[in-house]
N, C-alpha and C positions, 0 to 999 in steps of 0.2 A: 775454369782453370783446370789444366790437366794434372794428373797425379804426380808427375815428376816435379813440376813447378811448385805444387803444394807441399811436397816433401822437402824441397830445398828451403822454402820459406819457414816451415816449421823448425827444421834443423838449425837454421841460422838464428831464429828468434830465441830458441831455448839453449843454444850452445853454451852461453856464459853461465846460465843457471845450472846446467848439467855439470860444468867444471867445478862450480862452487859446491854443489851438493855431493860430488864425487860418486854419482850413480847414474845408471841409464834410466831414462824415462820410459814408461810404458806407452803403448799406442794411445790409450785413453788420455794420458797426461799430455802427449804431443798434440792430440786433437783438441784438448781443452785449451792448450797454449795458443794454437792457431785461431781458435774461436775468440779468445780474449784479444789477440792481436787485431783480428778483423773488426770486432766491436769497437775497440779503442780507435782504430783508424777511421772508421765511418763516423764515429762520434766527433773526432777532431775536424774532419771535413765538414760535417754538418754545422758545428760551432763556428768554423771559419766563414762559411757561407752566410749564416745568420748575422754574425758580427759585421761582415762586409756590407750586407744589405742594410743593417741598422745605421752604419756610418753614412752611407749615401743618402738614406732617408732623412737623417738628422741634418746633414749638410744642405740638402735641398730645402728643408724647413728654414734653416738659417738664411741662406743666400737668396732663395726664391721668394721669401715672404718677410721675415722678421727684421733683417738688418737694414733694409732700405726704409723701413718705417719706424725704426728705433723701438720696436716692441721687445719685451723681454719675457722670460719664463721664470719658473721657480728654480730653486736648487743651485748647483754649481754653474749650470749653463746660464741661469738668470743672472748670477753674479758676474759672469764673464761678459754677457751682453750689456749689462748696466755699466760696467767699467769701460767697455769699448765705446759706448755711446757718450760717456762723459769725457774720456781722455783721447779718443780716436786711436788708441793702440789697436793693432790688428787683432781680430777675434781669435785667429788660430794660435797666436802667442798666449793670449789670456786663457784659452782652454787648457793649455798645458800647465801654465803657472798656477792657476786656481785649483786645478785638480791634483797637483803634486802632494799636498798634505793628505788628501783623501786616499791616494794610492798607498802612501806609507801607512796610513791608518788601516787600510784594507789588509795589508800584510800582517798587522798585529791582530785585528779583530776577526778576520775570516781565515785566509790561508795564503800561502806563497803563490800557488798556481792562479788563484783568483786575482791577486794583485798584479801578476805578470800579464794576464789576459786583459785586465782593465787598463794597464799602462799601454799595451799595444793598441787597444781599441781607441783610447783617447788620442794617442799619437796619430793613428790612422785618420781619425776625424779631423784633427788639426791639419794634417797633410791634404786631405780632400778639400777642406774649406779654403786652404791657401792656394791650391793649384787648379781645381776644377771650376769651370764657369757654369753657373746656372742662370736661366732667364729670370728676370723680375716678373712674376706671374701677374700680379695685380696690385693696385694701390688703394683698393677699397679697404678701409680699416677693419670692418667686420670680417670680411673674407680673409684678410691677412691674419687676424687673430685666430680664427677658427682653423684654417688650413695649415697655417704655420705651426700651431699647436698639434694638429693631427700628425703631420709628418715628423715633427720632433718627438712626440710621444711614441710613434711607431718605431722610430730609430732607437730610442731608449729601450723599448720593449723587446725588439728583435735582439739587441745586444744582451739583454738579460737572459733571453732564451738561449743565447750562445754561451752563457756562463761568464759574462763580463758586464760592466756598466760604463756608460759614457757620461754619467752624472754621479758624483761621489756623495751626494747628500745622504743617501740611504745608509752608507757606511758610517757617516758621522752620527746619524740618528741611532743606529744600533749601538754604537759606542756610548753615547750619552744616556741612552735608555738603561744600559747596564749600570752606569755610574750613579744616575739620579733616581732610578726606580720608576721612571715614567714610561709611557708607551711610545713606540716608534712614531706612530701617527701624530701624537701631540708635539713631538720635537720637530717633525717635518713642517707642521702647520706653523709653529713658532718661527722657524727659520724663514719660511716664505712670507709671513707677515712682515718681518723685518725687511726683506728684499723689496716687497711691493710698497712699503712705506717709504723706503729710500727712493724708489722710482717716482712716487708721487711728489716727493720733496725736490729732487734734483731735476726731474724731467717735467712731468705735468700730471695732473689728476686724470686727464683723458687717457694718456698713455698707460698710466698705472691700471686703470679700469679695463682697457683693452688687453693689457698684459695679463690681467687676472683671467680673462676669457681664454687667452692662449694657454695659461696654466691648466685651467679646467679641461680644455680640449685635449691637452697633452696627457693629463692624468687619466682621463677616461679611455683614451686610446691605449695607453700603457697597460691599464688594467685589463682591457679587452684582449690584448695580445698575450700578456703574461699568464692570465688565468684561463685562456682558451676561448675558442669561438662559442662553444656551448657552455652555459652556466649550469653546473650540476648541483643537485641537492642530495645529501645523504639522509635517509629516512630510517629510523629505528622504530619497530612496531612491537608492542607487547599486547597479546590478546589470548583469550582462551580458545580462539578459533584459528590458531596459527596455520594449520594445514590448509584450510580453505583460502586464507589470505595468500599463503605462499603459492598455491596453484593459480590464483587469480593474477598475481604479479607476473608469473612465468607465462601463462597462456593468454591473458588479455592484454597485458602491457608489453610483453616480450622482453622483460628484463630479468637479470639474474638476481638471485637471493642468497645471502649468507645467513645460516642459522647457527647461533651459538647459545650455549647454556648460561643461564643467570639465576639469580635468586630474588624473589619478590618479598619485600619486607612489609608487614602490615600488622595492625592490631596494637593495643596499648603496650603489650609486652615485647613488641618487635619480632613476632614470629616470622619465620622465613619459609618460602615455598619455592621449589625448583620450577623453572619455567623457561621455555624456548623464546629467544628474542630474534626477530627477523630484521635484517639490514639489507637495504637496496639503495642503489644510486640511480637517479633519473634526472631529466631536465625539468626546469621549472614549468614548462608548458604541460608536463604530464602530471603535475601535482594535483590539479583539480580532479582529473579522472581517478587518480589513486584514492583521494579522499572520498569520492563518491562511491567507488567500489567497496572500500573498507566500511563505509557507512551501511551499505547493504548487508554486509556479512556480520559486522560487530560494531554497533554504534558506540559502545563503551571502550573500544580499543584505545590504548595509550600510545600516542604517536609523538616522536621527537624528530624535528627537522633541523639540519645544520648545513651551512654553505660548504661546498667542496670547491676548492680553487682549481684543481685540475685532476685528471684521472689518466691512468695508464694500465693496459692489460685488462684481464677479466672480461665479463660480458657487459661492456659499456655500450657498445653499439647494439641496437635492437636486433633480436633474433626474429626469424619468421614466426608469425603468429599461427596458432592452430585454428582451423576453420571447422 
């Protein structure tokens, strides 16, 4: 982008703010405004691409696998599929009707932007299901359950990555967990138990069991996409040999380390002692090597590990090791 075009965009973007503030912006403020515009624009484009990909993936899971075999999934999509199988109402209509309460709830529980993006995503899914033709891939029940769940879970996960949902069950679970004091996971499980029990009663036990496979496949795919390709683990290390362990993590594992100060409490009277605490993030495949190397340095080191859903920035990718 040339300097003239860049200056025009900056001036146009900040013109209203400048009038409201009644002052001239500095070059730094203009540059910051342009950077903010660029980040927001790229973010919106990225979200739109992810949501669109999620819509087509979920639609393919519906029409290429689940609909022709009357299999269902959990959550709002499962309710829509179950009602469609029982009443023969088109799925694209039910996707909108069933999710309307969840969209309104999202406006209250989350925020306005999330509710708008969710409404657009669900409407887009209904439109694709209604107008786009997908081939019926297979009639093998097990393959339908597995791959139908895979593409549906991928669609939901991509939409979540884009800042929206095409299944409003999580919104309801968040709302009920706040009201009832239970966990979100417990509420989702309860909702799905009711859905699959209804499928077993109204359809058949076989369809309900295959649908459970669909739900498990969708859930695992959703977790895989939302939490990232690599599963990271955060590790906190407390040791009297912090310097040696820190150098080992940097030089042998090629990972970054954060060092922060803490206090160690011990003894009957609760005496405290200042100590450095090491924190690093690595993949599960590297945990065994980390434990082995720490064992060599300090077999009495105190190590705490916790799951990390996703990471951004910092030295997450491995740096070149020293030889």
